[in-house]
C-alpha positions as CSV (number, residue, x, y, z in Angstrom):
1,M,21.9,21.3,-35.9
2,D,22.8,23.3,-32.8
3,E,25.7,21.9,-31.3
4,T,24.4,22.9,-27.8
5,R,21.5,20.5,-28.4
6,E,21.6,17.1,-27.2
7,D,20.9,14.3,-29.8
8,P,17.3,12.9,-29.2
9,Y,18.4,9.4,-29.4
10,E,21.2,10.3,-26.7
11,T,18.3,12.2,-24.5
12,L,16.2,9.2,-24.9
13,L,18.9,6.7,-23.6
14,R,20.0,9.3,-20.5
15,L,16.0,9.3,-19.5
16,R,15.6,5.4,-19.6
17,A,19.1,4.9,-17.9
18,S,17.1,7.0,-15.5
19,I,13.8,5.7,-15.4
20,D,15.9,1.9,-15.4
21,N,17.6,2.9,-11.8
22,I,14.5,4.6,-10.2
23,D,12.6,0.9,-11.0
24,A,15.7,-0.6,-9.3
25,A,15.2,1.2,-6.6
26,L,11.5,1.0,-6.5
27,V,11.9,-2.9,-6.4
28,H,14.2,-3.0,-3.3
29,M,12.5,-0.7,-1.6
30,L,9.4,-2.7,-2.2
31,A,11.2,-5.6,-1.1
32,E,12.5,-4.0,1.9
33,R,8.8,-3.0,2.8
34,F,7.7,-6.6,2.3
35,R,10.6,-7.6,4.8
36,A,8.6,-5.5,7.7
37,T,5.1,-6.2,6.7
38,K,6.3,-10.2,6.9
39,Q,7.4,-9.5,10.6
40,V,4.0,-7.8,11.1
41,G,2.4,-10.8,9.8
42,V,4.1,-13.1,11.8
43,L,3.4,-11.0,14.9
44,K,-0.1,-10.7,14.3
45,A,-0.4,-14.6,13.7
46,T,1.0,-15.6,17.0
47,N,-0.8,-13.0,18.8
48,D,-4.3,-13.9,17.0
49,L,-4.6,-10.6,15.8
50,P,-6.3,-9.9,12.5
51,A,-4.8,-10.1,9.2
52,S,-6.2,-6.8,8.0
53,D,-6.5,-3.4,10.1
54,P,-8.8,-1.0,8.3
55,D,-8.9,1.8,10.3
56,R,-5.0,1.9,9.6
57,E,-5.4,1.4,6.1
58,R,-8.2,4.7,6.1
59,Q,-4.8,6.4,7.3
60,Q,-2.4,5.4,5.1
61,V,-4.8,6.1,2.1
62,A,-5.4,9.5,3.2
63,R,-1.9,10.2,4.3
64,L,-0.6,8.9,0.8
65,R,-3.3,11.0,-0.9
66,T,-1.8,14.0,0.7
67,L,1.8,12.9,-0.1
68,A,0.9,12.4,-4.0
69,E,-0.6,16.1,-4.5
70,D,2.3,17.3,-3.0
71,A,4.3,15.8,-5.0
72,H,2.3,16.2,-8.0
73,L,1.3,12.6,-8.6
74,D,-2.4,11.6,-9.3
75,P,-3.5,10.5,-5.6
76,E,-6.1,7.9,-7.6
77,F,-3.0,6.3,-8.9
78,A,-1.2,6.6,-5.4
79,E,-4.4,5.0,-3.7
80,K,-4.5,2.4,-6.1
81,W,-0.7,1.2,-5.7
82,F,-1.3,1.5,-1.9
83,K,-4.2,-1.0,-2.3
84,F,-2.8,-3.3,-4.7
85,V,0.1,-3.9,-2.0
86,V,-2.1,-4.2,0.9
87,A,-3.6,-6.3,-0.9
88,E,-0.7,-8.5,-1.3
89,V,0.4,-8.0,2.1
90,I,-2.8,-9.2,3.7
91,R,-2.5,-12.6,1.0
92,H,1.2,-12.8,3.2
93,H,-0.7,-12.8,6.5
94,V,-3.2,-14.6,5.8
95,D,-0.6,-17.1,4.8
96,A,1.1,-16.6,7.8
97,G,-1.6,-17.3,10.0
98,A,-2.7,-20.6,8.4
99,E,0.6,-21.9,8.8
100,E,1.2,-20.7,12.4
101,N,-1.9,-22.6,12.9
102,E,-0.8,-25.6,11.6
103,R,2.1,-25.8,14.0
104,P,1.8,-28.4,16.9
């Protein structure tokens, strides 16, 4: 075996460690995103604003598709990811609105 080549098992472990670090960073970033969107939800609920904003969502989809293309990521995947996250955010906003309406 060539001494300059890394053992495939060691390469696999190194790559998996990198993936694990990226996954951890993604979870923390999503948590931060949801903290911010929770504040948006409370703001919308206390001001009787709609839980969703289709115009903003369309703008974000276009922006994220462009970012994905620039990053060599499938734009369809980026859009699906965004729509999944937005659906969860809207659910939180609706819940926040229901809680706000239950207050005396």
